[in-house]
N, C-alpha and C positions, 0 to 999 in steps of 0.2 A: 261328765256323761251326757250325751246328746239326747234329748227328748224328741221323739219321732212320731209324726202322724203318717199314716199310709192310707191314701185314697185308691180303692180297687185292690184290697188286700187278698181277695181270693182268686184273682186273675193270675196269669203266668208271671209277670213282673212282680206283682205283689207277693206271691208266695216265695219267689226266689229272694226278694228283699227280706222277708222274714227268716229265711234260711241263713242269710249273711248275718243278720242281727243276732240269731241264735248262736252263731259261732263266735260272737264278739259281744256277749252280755256284759263285759266290763266296760264297754264303750257307748252302747246304745241302750236306750230304754223306750219301749213302745208305749206311747201315750194314748194315741187314737187309731182306730180301725174302721174302715168303711167298706161296704160292698153293695152290689144291687139286689141280689136274692139268694145267694148261696148261704143260707142260714146254718146249715150243718157244719160246713167248713169254717165259717166265721166263729161259731161257737167253740170249735176245737182251737182255733187261734186265741180266742178270748181266754180260754182256760189255760193256755200255755203262757200267754204274755201279760194277762191281767192289765189291760189298758184302763185309762180313766174314763173315756168316752168311746161309744160304739154307734155306728150309724148303718142303717139298711133301708133300702127303699121298699122291699116287699117282705113280709114275714107273716106267717099265720100266728094268730093270737095264742094258740096253745103250744107253740114251739118252746122247747126248754131254754133257749137263749133268753127268752123273757124273764123267766124265774131265776136263772143264773146271775143275770146282770142285777136284778132287784136284791138277790140275796147278798151279793157282794158290793153292793152300793156302787156299780158301774153305770153311769149314765147312757141309756139307750135311746137313740134318736130314730124314729121310724117315720117314713114317708117318702114321696117321690122326689123331694129336694133334700133328702136327709144329708147327702154329702155337702150341699151348699151350706147348711146349718153348721155342720161340723167344722168346715173350713173357716168359720168365723173365729174359732177358738184359737187364741194367740199364745198360750203358755206352753209353747214348744220351740224347739230350736231349728228343726228342719221338717219340711213336709215332702213326702213322696207322692206325686200325682201319676199313678198307673191306671187311671181309669181309661177304658177304651172308647175312642171316638169323641163326638162333640159334646158329650156329657162331662167332659173333663174341664170345660171352659171356665165355668163359674168358681170351682174350687182353685184353680189357678190364679183367677183375678182376685179372689178373697185372700188367698195366701200372700201374695206380694203386696197387696194393699195393707196387710197387717204387718209389713216389715219383717217377714219370715222368709228365710231362704228356701228355694224350691228345687228339689231334685225332680227334673221334668222327663217323665216317659211318655206323657200324653202330647204327642206332636201336634195334634189337632188344635190344642189351645192356641199355639202361635199361628197356625195356618188359618184358623178362624179370626183370631182376634190379636195378632201381633201388633196392629196399630193402636190397640187399647192397652195391652200389656207392657210393652217396651217402656213407654213413657213413665209408667207407675214404678218401674224398678229404680229409677233415679230419685223420684220424689219420696219413695219409702226406704231407700237404702237397702233394697233387697237384691238378691242375685239369683239367677238361674244356673243350676249345675245340670247339663244334660245327662240323661241316662242312656239314651240311643247309643249304641256302640260307635256309630260314625260320628255323631256330634260330640260324644265324649272323646273320641280320638282327636278331633279338630280342636277341642277345648285344651286337651292336654298339649297338642303341638304348639298352640299359641301362648300357653302360660309362660309368662316371663319375657315375651317378646315385645318389642316397641309397637305401638298401635300403626305406625306407618310402614311397617316392615313387610306386611303381607302382600303378595301379588295375586295368588290364586289359591282357592280350595278345590280339592279333588275328592269328591264323595265316591266311595267304592259301594258296589252292590254284588251280590252273589250271582244275579241273574235269574234266581229262583228255580223251581223245579222244571220249568219248561225251556231252559236255555238252549237245549240241543233238540227239542222236539220239533218235528216237521211242522211248518205252519199250516199245511193243508189238513192236519189231524186235529187242529184246535177245536174243531166243532164237537169232538168226541170227548173232550176233557171232563172228568168226573169230579165231584166234590172231594172225594177221597184222594185223588191225585193232586188236586190243588192244595190240600191241606198237608201234604207230605213234603216239608221243605228239606232240601239235602243237608243243610248245615246247622240251622237255628232250631232250638226248641221253643216255640211261641204259641200264643192262643189263637183261636179260629180266626179271629177277624184279621190280626196282622199277617196270619199265614196266607190268607186270600189276597191281602194287599200285596204281599211279597210275590205271589204268583202272577198277579197283574202287573206288578212294578209300580203300582199306585203308591205303594209305601215309599219308594224312592222318590217319587214325585213330591209326597208330603215332605219328606226329609229335605228335598231341594228347596222348598219354600220355607221350611223351618229354619235352615241354614242362613237364608238371606236375612231373617230377622235376628237370630241369635249372634250373628257375627258381623252385622252391619256391612255386608258386601252387596255388590250389584251382579247382575246376571252374568256380566262379562268376567267375573271373577270366580265363577263357580262352574265346574265341570262334573260329569258323572262318568265313571268307568265301570265295566264289568270285571269283577275279580272273583272268579269262582271258588278259589281256595278260602275266601273269607278269613284270612290271616291278617292282611293289612286292612285295618278298619276304616282309614282314611288317611289323607296326607295333605300337606300344604306346601306351596311354593312361595319363597319369599323374593324380594325385589332383586336380590344378588343372584337369583335363579338356582339357589340351593333348595333342597327339599327336606322336609321332616315328616316322618311317618310314625304311626303308633300301631305296634303289632301285638297280637296275643292270641290265645285259644279263643274259638268262637263259642263263648260261654257268657250269657247275660249277667252272670253274678259279678264278672269282673268290673264292667262299667258301673253296676249297681253299688258295689263296695266302694269304688272310687268316688261316687257322689255322696255316699254316706260319710266317708271319712275325710273328704276334701276339707282343708288343704293338706291333710296328712296322707300317708300311704301306710297300709298295715298288711301284715302277712295273711296268706290264705293258703288253701290246699286245692285249688281248682285245676291244678295241672299247669305245666310249662310247655313251651315249643321245643321240640327237638329238630334242630335245623339240619342235622345229619339225615333226616328222613323226609325233609321237604325237598322234593326234586325240582320244583319250578313254581314261579309267580307268573300268572298270565293276566293280561289286561286286554280289553277290547272296548270298542264304542257300542253303546246300546243300539240295537236294531229297532227303531221306532215302529216298524210294521209288526214286530213281535210283541211290543209293549205300547199300544195305543193309549192306555192310561197315563203312562209316563209323559208321552208326547203332549197329551191334553193338559196336564198339569204345568208343564213348562210353558206351553203356548198361552195359557190363561194368565200367567204373571204379567203379561204385557197389557192385558185387558183392563186391569184395575177394577174399581167399583166392588161389587159383591161377587164376582166371578168365582174367585177362589174359595170363599166360604160356601157358596152354593155347591160347588164341586165337592168339597170335603164332606158336607152334610149329605148330599146325595150318595156319595160313596158308602157312608155308614149304612144307610138304608138298603141300597142296591146289594151290597155284600150280605146283609141279612136276608135278602130275598133269594140270593143264590145259596146260602147255607141251608134255607128252608125249602130247597128244590123248586122254587117258583120261576127261576130263570136259568139259562145255560151260562156257561163261562163266557162265551163270546158276546152274550148280552150285556156284560157288565159295562164295558166302556160305552156302548151305544146308549144304554139307558142313562148313564151319568151325563153324557154330552147332550142328550135330549132335555134332561132336567135343567142343566145350565141355561140352555137356550130358552127354556120356559120361565125361569125366574131371574135372569140376568138383569142387572140395573147398574147404572154408572154411579149410583149413590154408595158412598162407603158405610157399611152397617155399623150401628152401635150395638151395645149388649143386648138391649131389648129386641132390636131388629133381628138379631142372630137366633135368639129364642123363638121368635115368631117364625122366621125362616124354617127353623127346624120342624116346627109342627106343620107348616103348610107343605113342606117336602114329604114329610112323613105321610100325610094324607093323600097327596098326589101320587105317591108310589104305592100306596096301600100296604107299607110294610108294618110289622108288629112293634 
């Protein structure tokens, strides 16, 4: 039975991970849970799964989670860096990092440094610190199993293939909720419209990232690190049906794709059970009802955030980390009705120009950058 830690257990990926674990209690045991501040949901999860350790950044001293953990001898870690402390615990078999944004970096570094395998949903970890994290994998005999549907698809397609057989990776993306929307109406896009993704059930931050296609830009950068490819070996296509989750081209010009229903529990379960596959009841594809697969090249006028992410790959230094951190805070501003949708790419680009440096940041630099950018943008 695998002992599991979940960082970000009250978010979209975290709750779906617990749903998968609940359906396979003979295979997985929850050892640790963490969240930022949703103490009510965390208490429900603790009561159901009875972990050894629990971490939360913010909690009222009178909240019943405190007494419940004390009564049942569950260690409760409280404080702004609670997930950092929890991620130093190494008596587990697999950690799931589903924290949203740059806050997931330190738990990723701690996990792989402890020689623990990591199921990674927090793409910002590699976007910010791929140059720090990837060398740690070899030193500590850890591995990353991607949870994002696209990277899980690529991971599955490459499994068992010789290292020198890959020619190109093709990342697919749905195009988000504004694929067909007239460009001249983008200035009227509301928060509610941006949160309404046509295919995937996701949290607020990633839903906005999908609407701007910054999510695909972050996935592009993550793929460079995860699969050791260069930009000439990586393409993006729009696939509105979200059935082909990505595919790869080999040196003999044959292709391999991974298909499945658009349900995050599928790649979550694969990451949990890897290298095994186990049954589920998430639904199957009915090919008799699938009329077509369509593909197109992304329109960079429609997706300036995607263009910015791809362009900044060539810049080096701290450009990509600044962009990713800025995106966290700018999306927060949008969700709090402080800026408009069209302001998102403009504000991110302005922030990159403000903080850009040719120096490659270390972990301390990244933490400092986050604080400085947060103050600069005035986000909460």
